C-alpha positions, 0 to 999 in steps of 0.5 A: 507546474502540473507534475509538481502536484504529486508533491502532496504525497509528502504532505502525510510525511510533512503532518508527521514531522509537525506533530514530532515537533510540536508534541502534545495533542499534534501527534494526531495531527496525521491521522486526523489530516489522512482520515479526516481532512482528506476524506472531507477534501474528496467530497469537495473536489469534483471526480476526474475521469480524464484520460491522457492522450499518447502524446502527453503520455509519451512526454510524461514517461521522459520526465524524471520528476516523476521517477525522482518523487517516488525516490524522496520517499526514501530519505524522508521516511528513514529520516522520520523513523530515526528521529522519532526513534531520538525522541522516544529514547531521549524524552519523556512522553505522554502516553497519548503522545506515544501512542499517537507518534505510532499512528502517525509514523505508522500512516507514513510508512504505508503511504510514503512506504509501502505504497510507493515500494508498491510502485517502484517493485514493478520498476524493471530496473534492479536500482528501483526495485532495491528502493521499492524492498528498502521502503517494505522494510520498517513495515516488516513488509520485505516478502510482499515484493514476493508475493504480489509481483509473483502471486497478487497479480497472477490470482487477484480476484479469485478464491486463491488470491490472499489479498481479495476480500471475499464477499461479505468479508470485514476489513477486521477478518481480512487483516487476519486471513491476507497477512498470514496468508501472504506471508505463507503464499510468499515462502511457496512462491520462493520454493518455487522460483528456487525450484525453477532455478535448480537452487535449493531451500538453503541457497543464497539465492533465498530471498525470504530468509535476507529478508527475514535476516535484514528484518531482524538486524533492523530490529537489533539495530533500533533495540542497540541504538535507541533501547526497549521503548523504541524498539517497542515503537519500531514494531507497533508503527510497523503493524500500523504501516502494514495493516494499512496495507492491508486495508487497501488491499480490502477495498481493492478487490473486494467482492470482485471474482474472476469467472471461471471459463468452459476449460475450468481455468478462470479468466484474464484479469480484465479491467471489472476486477479492481475497484476503481477511484477517479477521485482528485485527492486521493489519486495525487496523495497515493500516487494514482493507486487509486486507478487500481484497475489499469495498473492490473490491466498492465501492471508495469505502467507507471503511476503518472499516466494511469487511465480510467477505463469505463468499465472499471466498477467505480467507487462512490468515494475515493480510496481515503475515504473507503478505507474509513467506511470500510472500519464499519462493516455494516456502513461499507456492506451497505454501500459497497455490496450492491456494487459488486456485479451479481454474477461475481457473488458467490452463494 
């Protein structure tokens, strides 16, 4: 039964469906659940630093249930998206309902879309990577697959990494710098991959072209099927989705830097270069994303067997709570700056 604890990750889309069905002020149930109820639960439940024994890890890797819990997010996410687009195009909604649904679906796109896509994007099986890219589509962030796998994991915790927040950089500044720099970086990486494989920029192997075409066709399809209101809804919900991702990126590596070696290169990525959180609620809802230090230490490791390392810098709160704190920069800096190792701070 312990394996089924990750069903809790579906609580986010369930709350979104509840808001869609009941409407009225219920449309705000998902944001309240995600950023009020979950943080409160994280404060109540104890921190769990226990790691699996080797034999337990081997056992969990053999159970397909952990993979299917990820795959189920695809029909859930797209089902909710098309359901809400149908509602938006066929019913008269108050402005507060329209906005509330944008945030609700945007949160689903971030948690059950991009977050799951991140996990599947690290898999070796082509079909799993395909599912991951599909989950990035409604947030218009398909380029994340290229930049994250070929850029972020190489440059994490260095000034060269768009997804590493600088010391004393606010989350609002980071939204813009990371979003823009990651997109540019994805194109640079794509060009490099094409040159290495001796393909031209206009080759059918240029995945960035395909991502743009697919995302454009998605929006055209939404417009033709559901109309202008639904198109605006899809755009804004997608923006909420990727802004949520960038907020997570912000807290994952805030202020942490790999130090240069005598050769001039940066030291290899270690457990100390990502913020770790062992708060159980956030761990479950986010498919262990909060054990981010181990993920960077060995990116091919599946979520159900990620470990906690004593050397990793520990967040005082879980990821959902930390995301709320990041929205208030003076409070965030006051809590987190003293936790950043002094040798990593660039004056």
